[in-house]
HTML snippet that shows the backbone in 3Dmol.js (N, CA, C, O; Angstrom):
<script src="https://3Dmol.org/build/3Dmol-min.js"></script>
<div id="view" style="width:600px;height:400px;position:relative"></div>
<script>
const pdb = `
ATOM      1  N   MET A   1      -6.462  16.504  77.228  1.00  0.00           N
ATOM      2  CA  MET A   1      -6.631  16.957  78.500  1.00  0.00           C
ATOM      3  C   MET A   1      -8.247  17.656  78.597  1.00  0.00           C
ATOM      4  O   MET A   1      -8.977  17.553  79.583  1.00  0.00           O
ATOM      5  N   ASN A   2      -8.617  18.440  77.217  1.00  0.00           N
ATOM      6  CA  ASN A   2      -9.758  18.748  77.149  1.00  0.00           C
ATOM      7  C   ASN A   2     -10.931  17.678  77.318  1.00  0.00           C
ATOM      8  O   ASN A   2     -11.889  17.688  78.090  1.00  0.00           O
ATOM      9  N   LEU A   3     -10.551  16.762  76.361  1.00  0.00           N
ATOM     10  CA  LEU A   3     -12.131  15.055  77.294  1.00  0.00           C
ATOM     11  C   LEU A   3     -11.463  15.049  78.276  1.00  0.00           C
ATOM     12  O   LEU A   3     -12.280  14.859  79.177  1.00  0.00           O
ATOM     13  N   PHE A   4     -10.562  15.127  78.679  1.00  0.00           N
ATOM     14  CA  PHE A   4     -10.735  14.953  80.236  1.00  0.00           C
ATOM     15  C   PHE A   4     -12.044  15.577  81.292  1.00  0.00           C
ATOM     16  O   PHE A   4     -12.875  15.061  82.039  1.00  0.00           O
ATOM     17  N   ASN A   5     -11.739  16.769  80.933  1.00  0.00           N
ATOM     18  CA  ASN A   5     -12.147  18.046  82.036  1.00  0.00           C
ATOM     19  C   ASN A   5     -13.620  17.627  81.562  1.00  0.00           C
ATOM     20  O   ASN A   5     -14.406  17.803  82.493  1.00  0.00           O
ATOM     21  N   LEU A   6     -14.423  16.989  80.083  1.00  0.00           N
ATOM     22  CA  LEU A   6     -15.540  16.137  80.645  1.00  0.00           C
ATOM     23  C   LEU A   6     -16.197  14.824  80.757  1.00  0.00           C
ATOM     24  O   LEU A   6     -17.226  14.261  80.382  1.00  0.00           O
ATOM     25  N   LEU A   7     -15.215  14.611  81.391  1.00  0.00           N
ATOM     26  CA  LEU A   7     -16.106  13.382  82.203  1.00  0.00           C
ATOM     27  C   LEU A   7     -16.353  13.720  83.689  1.00  0.00           C
ATOM     28  O   LEU A   7     -15.670  13.964  84.683  1.00  0.00           O
ATOM     29  N   PRO A   8     -18.208  13.572  83.224  1.00  0.00           N
ATOM     30  CA  PRO A   8     -18.760  13.803  83.875  1.00  0.00           C
ATOM     31  C   PRO A   8     -19.314  13.876  85.572  1.00  0.00           C
ATOM     32  O   PRO A   8     -20.495  13.780  85.907  1.00  0.00           O
ATOM     33  N   LEU A   9     -18.330  14.039  86.362  1.00  0.00           N
ATOM     34  CA  LEU A   9     -17.934  13.657  87.424  1.00  0.00           C
ATOM     35  C   LEU A   9     -16.964  14.807  88.217  1.00  0.00           C
ATOM     36  O   LEU A   9     -15.813  15.147  87.944  1.00  0.00           O
ATOM     37  N   GLY A  10     -17.912  15.301  89.358  1.00  0.00           N
ATOM     38  CA  GLY A  10     -17.967  15.927  90.272  1.00  0.00           C
ATOM     39  C   GLY A  10     -17.329  17.578  89.742  1.00  0.00           C
ATOM     40  O   GLY A  10     -18.053  18.250  89.008  1.00  0.00           O
ATOM     41  N   PRO A  11     -16.233  18.017  90.089  1.00  0.00           N
ATOM     42  CA  PRO A  11     -16.042  19.566  89.975  1.00  0.00           C
ATOM     43  C   PRO A  11     -16.100  19.622  88.659  1.00  0.00           C
ATOM     44  O   PRO A  11     -16.724  20.586  88.216  1.00  0.00           O
ATOM     45  N   LEU A  12     -15.483  18.632  87.630  1.00  0.00           N
ATOM     46  CA  LEU A  12     -15.171  18.970  86.624  1.00  0.00           C
ATOM     47  C   LEU A  12     -16.303  19.546  85.373  1.00  0.00           C
ATOM     48  O   LEU A  12     -17.456  19.273  85.705  1.00  0.00           O
ATOM     49  N   ASP A  13     -16.222  20.237  84.092  1.00  0.00           N
ATOM     50  CA  ASP A  13     -17.284  20.593  83.676  1.00  0.00           C
ATOM     51  C   ASP A  13     -18.086  19.853  83.211  1.00  0.00           C
ATOM     52  O   ASP A  13     -19.225  20.320  83.203  1.00  0.00           O
ATOM     53  N   GLY A  14     -17.929  18.466  82.643  1.00  0.00           N
ATOM     54  CA  GLY A  14     -18.780  16.765  82.421  1.00  0.00           C
ATOM     55  C   GLY A  14     -19.601  17.109  83.648  1.00  0.00           C
ATOM     56  O   GLY A  14     -20.773  17.356  83.366  1.00  0.00           O
ATOM     57  N   GLY A  15     -19.343  17.179  84.747  1.00  0.00           N
ATOM     58  CA  GLY A  15     -19.915  17.106  85.768  1.00  0.00           C
ATOM     59  C   GLY A  15     -21.031  17.851  86.029  1.00  0.00           C
ATOM     60  O   GLY A  15     -22.171  17.451  86.263  1.00  0.00           O
ATOM     61  N   ARG A  16     -20.408  19.495  85.940  1.00  0.00           N
ATOM     62  CA  ARG A  16     -21.820  20.205  85.945  1.00  0.00           C
ATOM     63  C   ARG A  16     -22.569  20.199  84.645  1.00  0.00           C
ATOM     64  O   ARG A  16     -23.644  20.794  84.580  1.00  0.00           O
ATOM     65  N   ALA A  17     -22.275  19.821  84.023  1.00  0.00           N
ATOM     66  CA  ALA A  17     -23.174  19.937  82.807  1.00  0.00           C
ATOM     67  C   ALA A  17     -24.259  18.525  83.111  1.00  0.00           C
ATOM     68  O   ALA A  17     -25.446  18.533  82.788  1.00  0.00           O
ATOM     69  N   PHE A  18     -23.792  17.735  83.570  1.00  0.00           N
ATOM     70  CA  PHE A  18     -24.613  16.407  83.452  1.00  0.00           C
ATOM     71  C   PHE A  18     -25.878  16.997  85.189  1.00  0.00           C
ATOM     72  O   PHE A  18     -27.056  16.681  85.352  1.00  0.00           O
ATOM     73  N   ARG A  19     -25.335  17.532  85.768  1.00  0.00           N
ATOM     74  CA  ARG A  19     -26.408  17.724  86.790  1.00  0.00           C
ATOM     75  C   ARG A  19     -27.700  19.016  86.402  1.00  0.00           C
ATOM     76  O   ARG A  19     -28.726  19.117  87.075  1.00  0.00           O
ATOM     77  N   ALA A  20     -27.422  19.807  85.351  1.00  0.00           N
ATOM     78  CA  ALA A  20     -28.389  20.622  84.480  1.00  0.00           C
ATOM     79  C   ALA A  20     -28.854  19.674  83.441  1.00  0.00           C
ATOM     80  O   ALA A  20     -29.497  20.267  82.575  1.00  0.00           O
ATOM     81  N   LEU A  21     -28.778  18.789  83.298  1.00  0.00           N
ATOM     82  CA  LEU A  21     -29.432  17.666  82.141  1.00  0.00           C
ATOM     83  C   LEU A  21     -30.104  16.391  82.697  1.00  0.00           C
ATOM     84  O   LEU A  21     -29.401  15.741  83.471  1.00  0.00           O
ATOM     85  N   ALA A  22     -31.703  15.781  82.362  1.00  0.00           N
ATOM     86  CA  ALA A  22     -32.921  15.405  82.039  1.00  0.00           C
ATOM     87  C   ALA A  22     -32.231  14.161  82.702  1.00  0.00           C
ATOM     88  O   ALA A  22     -31.275  14.096  83.474  1.00  0.00           O
ATOM     89  N   ARG A  23     -32.806  13.465  82.303  1.00  0.00           N
ATOM     90  CA  ARG A  23     -32.279  11.854  82.121  1.00  0.00           C
ATOM     91  C   ARG A  23     -32.160  11.829  80.526  1.00  0.00           C
ATOM     92  O   ARG A  23     -31.013  11.690  80.102  1.00  0.00           O
ATOM     93  N   GLY A  24     -33.168  11.942  79.598  1.00  0.00           N
ATOM     94  CA  GLY A  24     -32.904  12.037  78.481  1.00  0.00           C
ATOM     95  C   GLY A  24     -31.605  12.768  77.576  1.00  0.00           C
ATOM     96  O   GLY A  24     -30.734  12.284  76.854  1.00  0.00           O
ATOM     97  N   GLY A  25     -31.923  14.120  77.978  1.00  0.00           N
ATOM     98  CA  GLY A  25     -30.531  14.784  77.324  1.00  0.00           C
ATOM     99  C   GLY A  25     -29.700  14.259  78.097  1.00  0.00           C
ATOM    100  O   GLY A  25     -28.687  14.684  77.541  1.00  0.00           O
ATOM    101  N   ARG A  26     -29.060  13.250  79.541  1.00  0.00           N
ATOM    102  CA  ARG A  26     -27.714  12.440  79.735  1.00  0.00           C
ATOM    103  C   ARG A  26     -27.368  11.070  78.593  1.00  0.00           C
ATOM    104  O   ARG A  26     -26.341  10.897  77.936  1.00  0.00           O
ATOM    105  N   TRP A  27     -28.397  10.365  78.635  1.00  0.00           N
ATOM    106  CA  TRP A  27     -28.699   9.537  77.286  1.00  0.00           C
ATOM    107  C   TRP A  27     -28.087  10.650  75.396  1.00  0.00           C
ATOM    108  O   TRP A  27     -27.613  10.369  74.295  1.00  0.00           O
ATOM    109  N   LEU A  28     -28.509  11.776  76.094  1.00  0.00           N
ATOM    110  CA  LEU A  28     -28.638  12.066  74.641  1.00  0.00           C
ATOM    111  C   LEU A  28     -26.451  11.944  74.154  1.00  0.00           C
ATOM    112  O   LEU A  28     -25.754  11.701  73.169  1.00  0.00           O
ATOM    113  N   VAL A  29     -26.233  12.384  75.942  1.00  0.00           N
ATOM    114  CA  VAL A  29     -24.931  12.445  75.740  1.00  0.00           C
ATOM    115  C   VAL A  29     -23.813  11.295  75.616  1.00  0.00           C
ATOM    116  O   VAL A  29     -22.641  11.333  75.241  1.00  0.00           O
ATOM    117  N   VAL A  30     -24.456  10.489  75.975  1.00  0.00           N
ATOM    118  CA  VAL A  30     -23.803   9.179  75.676  1.00  0.00           C
ATOM    119  C   VAL A  30     -23.826   9.197  74.399  1.00  0.00           C
ATOM    120  O   VAL A  30     -22.753   9.533  73.898  1.00  0.00           O
ATOM    121  N   ALA A  31     -24.809   8.916  73.553  1.00  0.00           N
ATOM    122  CA  ALA A  31     -24.786   8.865  72.143  1.00  0.00           C
ATOM    123  C   ALA A  31     -24.085   9.651  71.947  1.00  0.00           C
ATOM    124  O   ALA A  31     -23.087   8.936  72.038  1.00  0.00           O
ATOM    125  N   GLY A  32     -23.675  10.646  71.725  1.00  0.00           N
ATOM    126  CA  GLY A  32     -22.645  11.211  71.297  1.00  0.00           C
ATOM    127  C   GLY A  32     -21.591  11.614  71.510  1.00  0.00           C
ATOM    128  O   GLY A  32     -21.053  12.553  70.923  1.00  0.00           O
ATOM    129  N   LEU A  33     -20.935  10.663  72.782  1.00  0.00           N
ATOM    130  CA  LEU A  33     -19.528  10.026  72.548  1.00  0.00           C
ATOM    131  C   LEU A  33     -19.630   8.516  72.128  1.00  0.00           C
ATOM    132  O   LEU A  33     -18.685   7.848  71.709  1.00  0.00           O
ATOM    133  N   LEU A  34     -20.735   8.144  72.278  1.00  0.00           N
ATOM    134  CA  LEU A  34     -20.370   6.532  71.156  1.00  0.00           C
ATOM    135  C   LEU A  34     -19.997   6.264  70.300  1.00  0.00           C
ATOM    136  O   LEU A  34     -19.323   5.310  69.912  1.00  0.00           O
ATOM    137  N   ALA A  35     -20.855   8.042  69.394  1.00  0.00           N
ATOM    138  CA  ALA A  35     -20.356   8.366  68.191  1.00  0.00           C
ATOM    139  C   ALA A  35     -18.840   8.735  67.488  1.00  0.00           C
ATOM    140  O   ALA A  35     -18.280   8.454  66.428  1.00  0.00           O
ATOM    141  N   ALA A  36     -18.517   9.520  68.689  1.00  0.00           N
ATOM    142  CA  ALA A  36     -17.186  10.129  68.593  1.00  0.00           C
ATOM    143  C   ALA A  36     -16.402   9.178  69.109  1.00  0.00           C
ATOM    144  O   ALA A  36     -15.271   9.470  68.721  1.00  0.00           O
ATOM    145  N   TYR A  37     -16.347   8.215  69.755  1.00  0.00           N
ATOM    146  CA  TYR A  37     -15.183   6.727  70.570  1.00  0.00           C
ATOM    147  C   TYR A  37     -15.426   6.328  68.546  1.00  0.00           C
ATOM    148  O   TYR A  37     -14.481   6.579  67.799  1.00  0.00           O
ATOM    149  N   TRP A  38     -16.966   5.633  67.870  1.00  0.00           N
ATOM    150  CA  TRP A  38     -16.858   5.699  66.272  1.00  0.00           C
ATOM    151  C   TRP A  38     -16.379   6.008  65.464  1.00  0.00           C
ATOM    152  O   TRP A  38     -16.105   5.293  64.500  1.00  0.00           O
ATOM    153  N   ALA A  39     -16.050   7.481  65.618  1.00  0.00           N
ATOM    154  CA  ALA A  39     -15.264   7.948  64.413  1.00  0.00           C
ATOM    155  C   ALA A  39     -14.470   8.290  64.762  1.00  0.00           C
ATOM    156  O   ALA A  39     -14.006   8.859  63.774  1.00  0.00           O
ATOM    157  N   THR A  40     -13.760   8.441  65.574  1.00  0.00           N
ATOM    158  CA  THR A  40     -12.252   8.787  66.582  1.00  0.00           C
ATOM    159  C   THR A  40     -11.454   7.581  66.961  1.00  0.00           C
ATOM    160  O   THR A  40     -10.255   7.393  66.757  1.00  0.00           O
ATOM    161  N   LYS A  41     -12.496   6.635  67.666  1.00  0.00           N
ATOM    162  CA  LYS A  41     -11.341   5.027  68.451  1.00  0.00           C
ATOM    163  C   LYS A  41     -10.511   5.801  69.335  1.00  0.00           C
ATOM    164  O   LYS A  41      -9.607   5.076  69.750  1.00  0.00           O
ATOM    165  N   GLU A  42     -10.399   7.535  70.027  1.00  0.00           N
ATOM    166  CA  GLU A  42     -10.245   7.281  71.293  1.00  0.00           C
ATOM    167  C   GLU A  42     -10.469   6.600  72.471  1.00  0.00           C
ATOM    168  O   GLU A  42     -11.545   6.130  72.841  1.00  0.00           O
ATOM    169  N   GLY A  43      -9.381   6.564  73.061  1.00  0.00           N
ATOM    170  CA  GLY A  43      -9.821   5.200  74.233  1.00  0.00           C
ATOM    171  C   GLY A  43     -10.352   6.136  75.089  1.00  0.00           C
ATOM    172  O   GLY A  43     -10.834   5.426  75.972  1.00  0.00           O
ATOM    173  N   LEU A  44     -10.558   7.210  75.370  1.00  0.00           N
ATOM    174  CA  LEU A  44      -9.961   8.515  76.415  1.00  0.00           C
ATOM    175  C   LEU A  44     -12.309   8.544  76.780  1.00  0.00           C
ATOM    176  O   LEU A  44     -12.991   8.523  77.804  1.00  0.00           O
ATOM    177  N   LEU A  45     -12.688   8.605  75.039  1.00  0.00           N
ATOM    178  CA  LEU A  45     -13.733   8.441  75.191  1.00  0.00           C
ATOM    179  C   LEU A  45     -15.211   7.381  75.514  1.00  0.00           C
ATOM    180  O   LEU A  45     -16.440   7.390  75.430  1.00  0.00           O
ATOM    181  N   VAL A  46     -13.912   6.421  75.978  1.00  0.00           N
ATOM    182  CA  VAL A  46     -14.875   4.955  76.368  1.00  0.00           C
ATOM    183  C   VAL A  46     -15.017   5.036  77.547  1.00  0.00           C
ATOM    184  O   VAL A  46     -16.039   4.500  77.975  1.00  0.00           O
ATOM    185  N   LEU A  47     -14.218   5.625  78.432  1.00  0.00           N
ATOM    186  CA  LEU A  47     -14.268   6.041  79.843  1.00  0.00           C
ATOM    187  C   LEU A  47     -15.267   7.060  79.867  1.00  0.00           C
ATOM    188  O   LEU A  47     -16.232   6.720  80.552  1.00  0.00           O
ATOM    189  N   LEU A  48     -15.389   8.447  79.241  1.00  0.00           N
ATOM    190  CA  LEU A  48     -16.674   9.013  79.322  1.00  0.00           C
ATOM    191  C   LEU A  48     -17.882   8.016  79.039  1.00  0.00           C
ATOM    192  O   LEU A  48     -18.901   8.022  79.729  1.00  0.00           O
ATOM    193  N   VAL A  49     -17.730   7.385  78.245  1.00  0.00           N
ATOM    194  CA  VAL A  49     -19.310   6.807  77.756  1.00  0.00           C
ATOM    195  C   VAL A  49     -19.833   5.308  78.920  1.00  0.00           C
ATOM    196  O   VAL A  49     -20.836   4.606  78.786  1.00  0.00           O
ATOM    197  N   LEU A  50     -18.783   5.208  79.970  1.00  0.00           N
ATOM    198  CA  LEU A  50     -19.093   4.199  81.001  1.00  0.00           C
ATOM    199  C   LEU A  50     -19.511   5.078  81.859  1.00  0.00           C
ATOM    200  O   LEU A  50     -20.665   4.791  82.178  1.00  0.00           O
ATOM    201  N   VAL A  51     -18.957   6.458  82.644  1.00  0.00           N
ATOM    202  CA  VAL A  51     -18.662   6.734  83.613  1.00  0.00           C
ATOM    203  C   VAL A  51     -20.058   7.882  83.005  1.00  0.00           C
ATOM    204  O   VAL A  51     -20.794   8.100  83.967  1.00  0.00           O
ATOM    205  N   GLY A  52     -20.530   8.567  81.813  1.00  0.00           N
ATOM    206  CA  GLY A  52     -21.791   9.007  81.529  1.00  0.00           C
ATOM    207  C   GLY A  52     -23.316   8.426  81.574  1.00  0.00           C
ATOM    208  O   GLY A  52     -24.349   8.935  82.007  1.00  0.00           O
ATOM    209  N   ALA A  53     -23.029   7.018  80.891  1.00  0.00           N
ATOM    210  CA  ALA A  53     -23.852   5.610  81.261  1.00  0.00           C
ATOM    211  C   ALA A  53     -24.407   5.546  82.530  1.00  0.00           C
ATOM    212  O   ALA A  53     -25.609   5.629  82.784  1.00  0.00           O
ATOM    213  N   LEU A  54     -23.121   5.334  83.653  1.00  0.00           N
ATOM    214  CA  LEU A  54     -23.773   5.191  85.338  1.00  0.00           C
ATOM    215  C   LEU A  54     -24.464   6.666  85.848  1.00  0.00           C
ATOM    216  O   LEU A  54     -25.483   6.606  86.537  1.00  0.00           O
ATOM    217  N   ARG A  55     -23.947   7.846  85.530  1.00  0.00           N
ATOM    218  CA  ARG A  55     -24.435   8.709  85.809  1.00  0.00           C
ATOM    219  C   ARG A  55     -25.947   9.270  85.156  1.00  0.00           C
ATOM    220  O   ARG A  55     -26.648  10.156  85.645  1.00  0.00           O
ATOM    221  N   ALA A  56     -26.199   8.538  84.003  1.00  0.00           N
ATOM    222  CA  ALA A  56     -27.587   8.678  83.546  1.00  0.00           C
ATOM    223  C   ALA A  56     -28.383   8.102  84.653  1.00  0.00           C
ATOM    224  O   ALA A  56     -29.139   8.958  85.112  1.00  0.00           O
ATOM    225  N   PHE A  57     -28.480   6.972  85.238  1.00  0.00           N
ATOM    226  CA  PHE A  57     -29.235   6.927  85.824  1.00  0.00           C
ATOM    227  C   PHE A  57     -29.679   7.932  87.253  1.00  0.00           C
ATOM    228  O   PHE A  57     -30.768   8.109  87.799  1.00  0.00           O
ATOM    229  N   GLY A  58     -28.150   8.529  87.578  1.00  0.00           N
ATOM    230  CA  GLY A  58     -28.618   9.448  89.206  1.00  0.00           C
ATOM    231  C   GLY A  58     -29.145  10.176  89.247  1.00  0.00           C
ATOM    232  O   GLY A  58     -29.636  10.470  88.157  1.00  0.00           O
ATOM    233  N   SER A  59     -29.575  11.209  90.575  1.00  0.00           N
ATOM    234  CA  SER A  59     -30.395  12.264  90.311  1.00  0.00           C
ATOM    235  C   SER A  59     -30.347  13.114  88.846  1.00  0.00           C
ATOM    236  O   SER A  59     -29.725  12.559  87.940  1.00  0.00           O
ATOM    237  N   GLU A  60     -30.732  13.931  88.668  1.00  0.00           N
ATOM    238  CA  GLU A  60     -31.628  14.048  87.714  1.00  0.00           C
ATOM    239  C   GLU A  60     -32.223  15.581  87.334  1.00  0.00           C
ATOM    240  O   GLU A  60     -33.423  15.313  87.275  1.00  0.00           O
ATOM    241  N   ALA A  61     -32.115  17.120  87.020  1.00  0.00           N
ATOM    242  CA  ALA A  61     -32.710  17.939  86.806  1.00  0.00           C
ATOM    243  C   ALA A  61     -34.461  17.730  86.365  1.00  0.00           C
ATOM    244  O   ALA A  61     -35.220  16.963  85.774  1.00  0.00           O
ATOM    245  N   PRO A  62     -34.420  19.322  87.316  1.00  0.00           N
ATOM    246  CA  PRO A  62     -35.738  18.499  86.760  1.00  0.00           C
ATOM    247  C   PRO A  62     -36.260  18.947  85.508  1.00  0.00           C
ATOM    248  O   PRO A  62     -37.386  18.663  85.097  1.00  0.00           O
ATOM    249  N   ALA A  63     -35.227  19.814  84.771  1.00  0.00           N
ATOM    250  CA  ALA A  63     -36.661  19.751  82.772  1.00  0.00           C
ATOM    251  C   ALA A  63     -34.840  20.329  82.598  1.00  0.00           C
ATOM    252  O   ALA A  63     -34.139  21.077  83.281  1.00  0.00           O
ATOM    253  N   SER A  64     -34.585  19.486  81.258  1.00  0.00           N
ATOM    254  CA  SER A  64     -33.155  19.344  80.494  1.00  0.00           C
ATOM    255  C   SER A  64     -33.273  20.941  80.740  1.00  0.00           C
ATOM    256  O   SER A  64     -34.324  21.563  80.890  1.00  0.00           O
ATOM    257  N   ASP A  65     -31.583  21.610  80.749  1.00  0.00           N
ATOM    258  CA  ASP A  65     -31.134  22.608  79.602  1.00  0.00           C
ATOM    259  C   ASP A  65     -30.377  22.493  78.561  1.00  0.00           C
ATOM    260  O   ASP A  65     -29.201  22.283  78.262  1.00  0.00           O
ATOM    261  N   ARG A  66     -31.512  22.714  78.039  1.00  0.00           N
ATOM    262  CA  ARG A  66     -31.020  22.738  75.870  1.00  0.00           C
ATOM    263  C   ARG A  66     -29.867  23.131  75.912  1.00  0.00           C
ATOM    264  O   ARG A  66     -28.949  22.560  75.322  1.00  0.00           O
ATOM    265  N   ARG A  67     -29.710  24.367  76.751  1.00  0.00           N
ATOM    266  CA  ARG A  67     -27.932  25.260  76.452  1.00  0.00           C
ATOM    267  C   ARG A  67     -26.952  24.037  76.300  1.00  0.00           C
ATOM    268  O   ARG A  67     -26.362  23.547  75.337  1.00  0.00           O
ATOM    269  N   THR A  68     -27.033  23.692  77.876  1.00  0.00           N
ATOM    270  CA  THR A  68     -26.114  22.906  77.976  1.00  0.00           C
ATOM    271  C   THR A  68     -25.828  22.167  77.264  1.00  0.00           C
ATOM    272  O   THR A  68     -24.814  22.390  76.604  1.00  0.00           O
ATOM    273  N   LEU A  69     -26.552  20.967  77.054  1.00  0.00           N
ATOM    274  CA  LEU A  69     -26.647  19.718  76.458  1.00  0.00           C
ATOM    275  C   LEU A  69     -26.127  20.013  75.029  1.00  0.00           C
ATOM    276  O   LEU A  69     -25.403  19.139  74.553  1.00  0.00           O
ATOM    277  N   ALA A  70     -26.395  21.175  74.219  1.00  0.00           N
ATOM    278  CA  ALA A  70     -25.879  21.343  72.687  1.00  0.00           C
ATOM    279  C   ALA A  70     -24.511  21.695  72.708  1.00  0.00           C
ATOM    280  O   ALA A  70     -23.605  21.426  71.919  1.00  0.00           O
ATOM    281  N   GLU A  71     -24.531  22.413  73.863  1.00  0.00           N
ATOM    282  CA  GLU A  71     -22.974  23.097  74.357  1.00  0.00           C
ATOM    283  C   GLU A  71     -21.832  21.900  74.547  1.00  0.00           C
ATOM    284  O   GLU A  71     -20.842  22.063  73.834  1.00  0.00           O
ATOM    285  N   TYR A  72     -21.819  20.656  75.448  1.00  0.00           N
ATOM    286  CA  TYR A  72     -21.950  19.477  75.561  1.00  0.00           C
ATOM    287  C   TYR A  72     -21.383  18.798  74.483  1.00  0.00           C
ATOM    288  O   TYR A  72     -20.216  18.415  74.401  1.00  0.00           O
ATOM    289  N   LEU A  73     -22.281  18.667  73.651  1.00  0.00           N
ATOM    290  CA  LEU A  73     -22.199  18.231  72.274  1.00  0.00           C
ATOM    291  C   LEU A  73     -21.254  18.718  71.798  1.00  0.00           C
ATOM    292  O   LEU A  73     -20.140  18.236  72.002  1.00  0.00           O
ATOM    293  N   VAL A  74     -21.415  19.650  71.142  1.00  0.00           N
ATOM    294  CA  VAL A  74     -20.462  20.417  70.568  1.00  0.00           C
ATOM    295  C   VAL A  74     -19.183  20.450  70.561  1.00  0.00           C
ATOM    296  O   VAL A  74     -18.469  20.658  69.579  1.00  0.00           O
ATOM    297  N   LEU A  75     -18.769  20.194  71.923  1.00  0.00           N
ATOM    298  CA  LEU A  75     -17.227  20.388  72.404  1.00  0.00           C
ATOM    299  C   LEU A  75     -17.508  19.270  72.277  1.00  0.00           C
ATOM    300  O   LEU A  75     -17.754  19.064  71.088  1.00  0.00           O
ATOM    301  N   VAL A  76     -17.613  18.386  72.873  1.00  0.00           N
ATOM    302  CA  VAL A  76     -17.086  16.704  72.360  1.00  0.00           C
ATOM    303  C   VAL A  76     -16.718  17.031  70.610  1.00  0.00           C
ATOM    304  O   VAL A  76     -15.596  17.122  70.113  1.00  0.00           O
ATOM    305  N   GLY A  77     -18.068  17.164  69.909  1.00  0.00           N
ATOM    306  CA  GLY A  77     -18.156  16.798  68.120  1.00  0.00           C
ATOM    307  C   GLY A  77     -15.939  17.524  68.020  1.00  0.00           C
ATOM    308  O   GLY A  77     -14.864  16.940  67.882  1.00  0.00           O
ATOM    309  N   GLY A  78     -16.301  18.784  68.167  1.00  0.00           N
ATOM    310  CA  GLY A  78     -15.002  19.430  68.203  1.00  0.00           C
ATOM    311  C   GLY A  78     -14.090  19.246  68.726  1.00  0.00           C
ATOM    312  O   GLY A  78     -13.134  19.669  68.076  1.00  0.00           O
ATOM    313  N   LEU A  79     -13.629  18.487  70.281  1.00  0.00           N
ATOM    314  CA  LEU A  79     -12.470  18.187  70.293  1.00  0.00           C
ATOM    315  C   LEU A  79     -12.232  16.275  69.330  1.00  0.00           C
ATOM    316  O   LEU A  79     -11.365  15.823  68.581  1.00  0.00           O
ATOM    317  N   SER A  80     -12.935  15.969  69.652  1.00  0.00           N
ATOM    318  CA  SER A  80     -13.065  14.708  68.200  1.00  0.00           C
ATOM    319  C   SER A  80     -12.805  14.760  67.441  1.00  0.00           C
ATOM    320  O   SER A  80     -12.216  13.757  67.037  1.00  0.00           O
ATOM    321  N   ALA A  81     -12.965  16.045  66.368  1.00  0.00           N
ATOM    322  CA  ALA A  81     -12.564  16.384  65.108  1.00  0.00           C
ATOM    323  C   ALA A  81     -11.134  16.281  64.759  1.00  0.00           C
ATOM    324  O   ALA A  81     -10.459  15.793  63.853  1.00  0.00           O
ATOM    325  N   LEU A  82     -10.891  17.160  66.215  1.00  0.00           N
ATOM    326  CA  LEU A  82      -9.418  18.202  66.251  1.00  0.00           C
ATOM    327  C   LEU A  82      -8.670  16.500  66.469  1.00  0.00           C
ATOM    328  O   LEU A  82      -7.680  16.330  65.757  1.00  0.00           O
ATOM    329  N   LEU A  83      -9.154  15.029  67.564  1.00  0.00           N
ATOM    330  CA  LEU A  83      -8.563  13.783  67.180  1.00  0.00           C
ATOM    331  C   LEU A  83      -8.035  13.048  65.521  1.00  0.00           C
ATOM    332  O   LEU A  83      -7.080  12.370  65.142  1.00  0.00           O
ATOM    333  N   LEU A  84      -9.714  13.857  64.645  1.00  0.00           N
ATOM    334  CA  LEU A  84      -8.709  13.481  63.663  1.00  0.00           C
ATOM    335  C   LEU A  84      -7.940  14.253  62.564  1.00  0.00           C
ATOM    336  O   LEU A  84      -8.047  13.857  61.403  1.00  0.00           O
ATOM    337  N   VAL A  85      -7.169  15.332  62.852  1.00  0.00           N
ATOM    338  CA  VAL A  85      -6.243  16.488  61.846  1.00  0.00           C
ATOM    339  C   VAL A  85      -4.755  15.588  62.195  1.00  0.00           C
ATOM    340  O   VAL A  85      -4.281  15.537  63.330  1.00  0.00           O
ATOM    341  N   PRO A  86      -4.174  14.942  61.057  1.00  0.00           N
ATOM    342  CA  PRO A  86      -2.921  14.740  61.483  1.00  0.00           C
ATOM    343  C   PRO A  86      -1.912  15.227  61.659  1.00  0.00           C
ATOM    344  O   PRO A  86      -1.601  16.234  61.023  1.00  0.00           O
ATOM    345  N   ASP A  87      -1.145  14.710  62.507  1.00  0.00           N
ATOM    346  CA  ASP A  87       0.160  15.358  63.262  1.00  0.00           C
ATOM    347  C   ASP A  87       1.553  15.454  62.811  1.00  0.00           C
ATOM    348  O   ASP A  87       2.475  14.639  62.830  1.00  0.00           O
ATOM    349  N   PRO A  88       1.433  17.094  62.256  1.00  0.00           N
ATOM    350  CA  PRO A  88       2.091  17.321  61.108  1.00  0.00           C
ATOM    351  C   PRO A  88       4.210  16.448  61.632  1.00  0.00           C
ATOM    352  O   PRO A  88       5.185  15.968  61.054  1.00  0.00           O
ATOM    353  N   THR A  89       3.756  16.775  62.979  1.00  0.00           N
ATOM    354  CA  THR A  89       5.368  16.273  63.037  1.00  0.00           C
ATOM    355  C   THR A  89       5.065  15.036  63.239  1.00  0.00           C
ATOM    356  O   THR A  89       6.142  14.640  63.684  1.00  0.00           O
ATOM    357  N   SER A  90       4.413  14.171  63.236  1.00  0.00           N
ATOM    358  CA  SER A  90       4.755  12.674  63.550  1.00  0.00           C
ATOM    359  C   SER A  90       4.754  12.044  61.833  1.00  0.00           C
ATOM    360  O   SER A  90       4.749  10.862  61.487  1.00  0.00           O
ATOM    361  N   ALA A  91       4.760  13.199  61.013  1.00  0.00           N
ATOM    362  CA  ALA A  91       5.225  12.523  59.622  1.00  0.00           C
ATOM    363  C   ALA A  91       6.821  12.161  59.359  1.00  0.00           C
ATOM    364  O   ALA A  91       7.881  12.579  59.825  1.00  0.00           O
ATOM    365  N   PRO A  92       6.386  11.009  58.214  1.00  0.00           N
ATOM    366  CA  PRO A  92       7.825  10.047  57.824  1.00  0.00           C
ATOM    367  C   PRO A  92       8.892  10.893  57.201  1.00  0.00           C
ATOM    368  O   PRO A  92       8.850  11.188  56.007  1.00  0.00           O
ATOM    369  N   THR A  93       9.965  11.332  58.102  1.00  0.00           N
ATOM    370  CA  THR A  93      11.155  12.138  56.904  1.00  0.00           C
ATOM    371  C   THR A  93      12.011  10.996  55.606  1.00  0.00           C
ATOM    372  O   THR A  93      12.407   9.833  55.524  1.00  0.00           O
ATOM    373  N   ARG A  94      11.948  12.124  54.848  1.00  0.00           N
ATOM    374  CA  ARG A  94      12.467  11.077  53.446  1.00  0.00           C
ATOM    375  C   ARG A  94      13.891  12.180  53.134  1.00  0.00           C
ATOM    376  O   ARG A  94      14.669  11.937  52.212  1.00  0.00           O
TER     377      ARG A  94
END
`;
const viewer = $3Dmol.createViewer("view");
viewer.addModel(pdb, "pdb");
viewer.setStyle({}, {cartoon: {color: "spectrum"}});
viewer.zoomTo();
viewer.render();
</script>
């Protein structure tokens, strides 16, 4: 659910972040999303990559907000790392 909120559309947090980034920052986010997908194979990240790549061509901020870029990438990294934590409730019982 938290990853969905990072979708770079409309009123979602990802949409707000993308509006604050110049084109180069947007492509860095797309690269970060690709890296997160490569590490986790989480299908929702594919959607974020596709929408992010489309939005990277849209209107951009005059200057990229470095703090927003860093926060977005840290969120993607942290949430992706949580996907790698094994679920103890799904462990086989003996």
